[in-house]
C-alpha positions as CSV (number, residue, x, y, z in Angstrom):
1,M,89.8,42.8,55.4
2,A,90.5,43.9,59.0
3,Y,91.6,47.5,59.7
4,I,95.4,47.5,60.0
5,G,96.0,51.3,60.5
6,Q,96.4,53.3,63.8
7,N,94.2,52.3,66.7
8,L,91.2,54.6,66.8
9,D,92.2,55.7,70.3
10,R,95.2,57.4,68.7
11,F,93.1,59.9,66.9
12,S,92.4,63.3,68.5
13,N,89.1,64.2,69.8
14,V,86.4,65.5,67.6
15,E,84.9,68.8,68.9
16,K,81.3,69.6,68.2
17,L,80.9,73.3,68.3
18,D,77.8,75.4,68.7
19,A,75.9,76.0,65.4
20,I,76.0,79.5,64.0
21,T,72.9,81.5,63.1
22,P,73.1,82.7,59.5
23,A,71.9,86.2,59.0
24,T,71.4,88.4,55.9
25,A,72.8,91.4,57.9
26,T,76.0,89.5,58.6
27,G,76.3,88.0,55.2
28,A,79.5,86.0,54.6
29,G,80.6,86.8,58.1
30,P,82.6,86.8,60.3
31,Y,80.5,84.5,62.6
32,N,81.7,83.7,66.1
33,L,82.8,80.1,66.8
34,T,81.8,78.9,70.3
35,K,81.6,75.7,72.2
36,G,79.2,75.6,75.0
37,G,78.9,79.4,74.7
38,V,82.7,79.9,75.1
39,A,84.8,81.2,72.3
40,F,86.6,78.4,70.4
41,T,89.7,78.8,68.3
42,P,90.2,76.0,65.6
43,S,93.7,75.0,64.5
44,S,92.8,75.9,60.9
45,A,90.0,75.9,58.3
46,D,91.1,72.5,57.1
47,T,90.1,70.9,60.4
48,M,86.6,72.3,60.2
49,V,83.5,70.6,58.9
50,I,80.4,72.8,58.6
51,S,77.0,71.8,57.2
52,I,74.7,74.6,55.8
53,N,71.2,73.7,54.6
54,G,72.1,70.0,54.6
55,V,75.2,70.6,52.4
56,V,78.7,70.0,54.0
57,Q,80.9,73.0,53.4
58,Y,84.6,72.5,52.9
59,G,87.2,74.8,51.3
60,N,84.8,77.7,50.9
61,F,85.4,79.4,54.2
62,T,88.3,80.8,56.3
63,V,88.9,81.0,60.0
64,S,90.5,83.8,62.0
65,S,91.0,83.4,65.7
66,S,87.5,82.3,66.9
67,T,85.6,83.4,63.8
68,V,84.6,81.9,60.5
69,T,84.0,83.8,57.2
70,F,82.4,82.2,54.1
71,S,83.2,82.9,50.5
72,G,79.5,83.6,49.8
73,A,76.9,85.5,51.8
74,L,74.5,83.7,54.0
75,V,70.9,84.8,54.5
76,D,68.3,84.6,57.3
77,A,66.6,81.6,55.7
78,D,69.8,79.5,55.8
79,T,70.3,76.9,58.5
80,C,73.5,75.7,60.1
81,D,73.1,72.0,60.7
82,F,76.4,71.4,62.6
83,I,80.0,72.4,63.0
84,Y,82.7,69.9,63.9
85,H,86.4,70.5,64.6
86,M,88.5,67.4,63.6
87,G,91.5,68.1,65.9
88,T,95.1,67.8,64.6
89,G,95.2,64.2,63.4
90,L,97.4,61.7,65.1
91,L,98.2,62.4,68.7
92,S,101.9,63.1,69.2
93,T,101.1,65.6,71.9
94,P,97.8,65.3,73.8
95,V,95.5,68.2,73.2
96,D,94.5,70.4,76.1
97,N,92.1,68.7,78.6
98,S,92.4,65.3,76.8
99,V,94.3,63.5,79.5
100,S,92.1,62.8,82.5
101,T,93.1,61.6,86.0
102,A,91.9,58.1,85.2
103,K,94.4,57.9,82.3
104,I,97.4,58.4,84.5
105,V,98.9,55.1,85.8
106,D,99.4,55.0,89.6
107,S,103.0,55.6,90.7
108,N,104.0,56.8,87.3
109,I,104.7,60.5,88.4
110,T,108.2,60.6,90.0
111,T,109.9,63.3,92.0
112,A,111.9,64.2,88.9
113,K,108.7,65.0,87.0
114,I,107.6,67.6,89.6
115,A,109.0,71.0,88.7
116,N,110.7,73.1,91.4
117,S,108.2,75.4,93.2
118,A,105.3,73.5,91.6
119,V,103.9,72.4,95.0
120,T,102.4,75.5,96.7
121,D,100.7,75.9,100.1
122,A,97.3,75.8,98.3
123,K,98.1,72.3,96.9
124,I,98.9,70.7,100.3
125,A,95.9,69.0,101.8
126,G,95.6,68.2,105.5
127,T,98.7,68.4,107.8
128,I,102.3,67.5,107.5
129,S,104.0,65.9,110.5
130,N,106.7,67.9,112.3
131,S,109.3,65.2,111.7
132,K,108.7,65.5,107.9
133,L,109.6,69.2,108.1
134,T,112.6,69.2,110.4
135,G,113.6,65.6,110.9
136,S,113.2,65.8,114.7
137,G,110.0,67.7,114.8
138,A,111.6,70.7,116.6
139,I,113.6,73.7,115.8
140,T,116.2,75.4,118.1
141,I,115.7,79.0,119.3
142,N,118.4,80.5,121.5
143,G,119.7,77.1,122.3
144,S,116.3,75.6,123.2
145,A,114.5,72.9,121.2
146,V,111.0,74.1,120.4
147,A,108.4,71.8,118.8
148,L,106.7,73.2,115.7
149,G,103.4,74.7,116.9
150,G,104.9,75.2,120.4
151,S,106.2,78.4,121.9
152,V,109.2,79.7,123.8
153,T,109.9,82.9,125.8
154,V,112.9,84.7,124.1
155,G,114.8,86.6,126.7
156,E,116.0,89.9,125.1
157,T,116.5,92.9,127.3
158,K,116.7,96.0,125.1
159,P,117.9,99.4,126.4
160,T,115.5,102.4,126.4
161,I,116.1,106.1,126.2
162,T,113.9,108.3,128.4
163,S,115.7,111.6,127.8
164,S,113.5,114.0,125.9
165,S,115.9,116.6,124.4
166,F,119.4,118.0,124.4
167,T,120.9,121.2,122.9
168,I,124.6,121.7,122.5
169,A,126.8,124.2,120.6
170,P,128.1,123.3,117.2
171,S,131.8,122.4,116.5
172,T,132.4,122.1,120.3
173,S,133.1,119.1,122.3
174,S,130.1,118.7,124.5
175,T,128.9,116.0,127.0
176,I,125.3,115.1,127.5
177,T,123.8,112.8,130.1
178,I,121.4,110.2,128.6
179,T,118.9,108.7,130.9
180,G,117.0,105.4,130.2
181,T,117.0,101.8,131.3
182,N,118.9,98.5,130.8
183,F,122.3,100.2,129.9
184,I,125.2,97.8,130.0
185,S,128.8,98.9,130.6
186,V,130.1,100.3,128.2
187,P,127.6,100.9,125.4
188,I,128.2,102.4,121.9
189,V,126.4,105.8,121.6
190,E,125.8,107.3,118.1
191,A,124.2,110.5,116.8
192,I,122.3,110.0,113.5
193,S,121.6,113.0,111.3
194,S,118.5,113.5,109.1
195,T,120.6,112.3,106.1
196,G,121.5,109.0,107.9
197,A,125.1,110.0,108.6
198,I,126.3,108.4,111.8
199,T,128.7,110.0,114.2
200,R,130.0,107.9,117.1
201,A,130.5,109.6,120.5
202,T,134.1,110.4,121.1
203,A,133.8,109.3,124.7
204,V,131.1,107.3,126.7
205,S,131.0,107.0,130.5
206,F,128.9,104.4,132.1
207,T,127.3,105.6,135.3
208,S,124.5,103.1,135.9
209,A,122.0,101.0,134.1
210,T,119.9,104.2,133.9
211,S,122.5,106.8,133.1
212,I,125.4,107.3,130.7
213,D,127.4,110.3,129.5
214,A,128.3,110.7,125.9
215,T,130.6,113.3,124.3
216,F,130.0,114.7,120.8
217,N,131.5,117.3,118.5
218,L,128.9,117.9,115.8
219,S,127.9,120.4,113.2
220,N,124.6,122.3,113.2
221,G,121.5,120.1,112.9
222,S,119.1,117.7,114.6
223,Y,120.2,114.2,115.5
224,F,118.6,110.9,116.6
225,L,120.4,109.1,119.4
226,R,121.2,105.4,119.3
227,V,122.6,103.3,122.2
228,E,123.9,99.7,121.6
229,N,124.8,97.5,124.5
230,N,127.7,95.1,124.2
231,D,125.2,92.2,123.8
232,G,123.9,93.6,120.5
233,N,120.6,94.9,121.9
234,A,120.0,98.5,120.9
235,V,117.6,101.4,120.9
236,R,117.2,104.4,118.7
237,T,115.1,107.5,119.6
238,S,111.9,107.9,117.5
239,S,112.6,111.6,117.0
240,A,115.7,113.8,116.7
241,I,116.2,114.8,120.3
242,L,119.8,116.1,120.0
243,N,119.8,119.7,118.7
244,V,123.1,121.2,117.7
245,S,122.7,125.0,117.5
246,S,124.4,128.2,118.4
247,A,122.9,130.2,121.3
248,P,121.5,133.7,120.5
249,S,123.9,136.6,120.7
250,W,123.2,140.3,121.1
251,T,124.2,142.9,118.5
252,T,123.0,145.8,120.7
253,S,125.5,146.7,123.4
254,A,124.5,146.4,127.0
255,G,123.9,149.6,129.0
256,S,122.1,152.8,128.3
257,L,119.8,153.0,125.3
258,G,119.5,156.8,125.6
259,T,118.0,159.7,127.5
260,F,114.6,161.1,126.7
261,G,112.5,163.9,128.0
262,A,109.5,163.3,130.3
263,G,106.4,162.7,128.2
264,E,108.4,162.5,124.9
265,S,107.2,160.2,122.1
266,I,109.7,157.3,121.7
267,S,110.1,155.5,118.4
268,S,112.7,153.7,116.3
269,L,114.6,152.7,119.4
270,N,115.8,149.2,118.4
271,V,117.5,146.3,120.0
272,V,119.0,143.5,117.8
273,A,119.9,139.8,118.5
274,T,120.9,137.0,116.2
275,S,121.2,133.2,116.0
276,D,121.1,130.3,113.6
277,S,117.4,129.9,114.1
278,N,114.6,132.4,114.7
279,V,115.1,134.6,117.7
280,T,112.3,136.2,119.9
281,I,113.1,139.1,122.2
282,T,111.1,139.6,125.4
283,E,111.5,141.5,128.7
284,V,112.3,139.3,131.7
285,T,112.7,141.9,134.4
286,S,110.8,141.1,137.6
287,P,108.6,143.0,137.9
288,L,108.4,144.2,134.3
289,T,110.0,147.6,134.1
290,L,110.2,148.6,130.4
291,T,106.8,147.2,129.4
292,G,105.1,147.0,132.9
293,N,102.6,149.5,134.2
294,T,102.3,148.6,137.8
295,D,104.0,151.7,139.1
296,T,104.3,154.3,136.3
297,P,106.1,156.6,136.3
298,A,107.9,155.9,139.6
299,S,109.4,152.5,138.6
300,T,107.7,151.3,135.4
301,M,107.7,152.8,131.9
302,N,104.6,151.3,130.2
303,L,106.4,151.2,126.8
304,T,105.9,148.6,124.0
305,L,108.5,146.1,122.8
306,S,107.5,144.7,119.4
307,G,109.1,142.9,116.5
308,T,109.2,139.8,114.3
309,P,111.2,136.7,115.1
310,G,114.1,136.0,112.8
311,T,117.7,134.8,112.6
312,T,118.5,138.6,112.9
313,A,115.7,139.8,115.1
314,T,115.1,143.6,115.4
315,Y,112.6,144.6,118.1
316,T,111.5,148.2,118.6
317,I,110.8,150.1,121.9
318,S,108.1,152.7,121.4
319,G,105.5,154.7,123.2
320,T,105.2,157.8,125.4
321,A,108.0,158.3,127.9
322,P,106.8,158.4,131.6
323,T,106.7,161.7,133.5
324,P,108.6,161.2,136.8
325,S,108.9,164.1,139.2
326,S,112.7,164.0,138.8
327,D,115.3,162.5,136.5
328,T,114.9,158.7,136.6
329,T,117.0,155.9,135.1
330,Y,114.9,152.7,134.5
331,N,116.9,149.5,134.4
332,F,115.5,146.3,132.7
333,T,116.6,143.0,131.2
334,L,115.8,141.7,127.8
335,R,116.1,138.0,126.8
336,A,116.8,136.6,123.3
337,T,115.4,133.1,122.8
338,D,115.9,130.9,119.8
339,V,113.8,128.0,118.4
340,E,115.9,125.4,120.4
341,G,115.1,127.2,123.6
342,Q,118.6,128.7,124.1
343,T,118.6,132.1,125.7
344,A,120.9,135.1,126.1
345,D,120.0,137.9,128.5
346,R,121.2,141.5,128.3
347,A,120.8,144.4,130.8
348,F,119.7,147.8,129.4
349,S,118.6,151.2,130.8
350,I,116.7,154.3,129.6
351,T,117.0,157.6,131.4
352,I,114.0,160.0,131.6
353,S,115.1,163.6,132.2
354,T,112.6,166.1,133.5
355,G,114.7,168.9,132.1
356,I,114.6,167.7,128.4
357,N,111.5,168.4,126.3
358,N,111.0,166.6,123.1
359,S,114.6,165.7,122.5
360,G,116.7,162.5,122.7
361,Q,120.2,161.7,123.6
362,F,121.8,158.4,122.6
363,N,125.0,157.0,124.0
């Protein structure tokens, strides 16, 4: 009688696996299951047919992942004749790699069957016409149609800032002049702190395409500057060029620092200046009088001015007093300079008396 069951092409593939090598050391297993040297995971032990020494084994082994373990130990003398995996029976869902290109009917894959994002750049062969991408084969940039693959010169004129640094006092309305190029009347000018906080200038005056004035009232700190023209083009400085800092101030009063005897040892004679950043104190008399030695003792003293920069800087005048032939008052100017380059000068004097010996008088 003719076969009346399922067509044979409705049965799943039979997989022939690599034969295992029985070993006394391995015993019952587990033995690795492979196909073509690649690990193979069967669906279950029930789908496996294994022949050992010419005897088909069934029901006397278990599988786990890609290994098989027998209920009895195998030995070196045993031979594995073959291993077959019988698949999963009738095909309701094709097994992996069972549907080839030849089995797909032409025109049977529709747009609806292609998942979103399934077609990547790597899957596109050859070229796609511009019209398929845009409809007209061109895109519009700044009002001009540009063919894909073509080019267009985009005319944007951005401003620039060429000023290098500014220093203004804190909590005080101060105006700075910003130099650069391509300024358009009247731009927006902003100061940007290290935290990203933005303060807009309270007033902006347009002088020319290369110069604008901006007025700020800011707290202590360093700020980037940003200029935005009314066409939207803008520039921001790459570093914080606006420093807001108090100028140095003197604690030591101007005028006489004291009277000393000729040849007397001078020490602990201090001058003090402060600021919100480290202050350095130097002599700026021209020629140097306190620390100079070009005409000692007539007009220079050849003393030392030394100290360590600080927000409260104390510098000490020391050395041996000059020995003029008569009482002489030496006048000199000291300058306090902070980190931002702000300065404060103060005039001082020291009197050397030829009638005083090893004593000091302070006013």
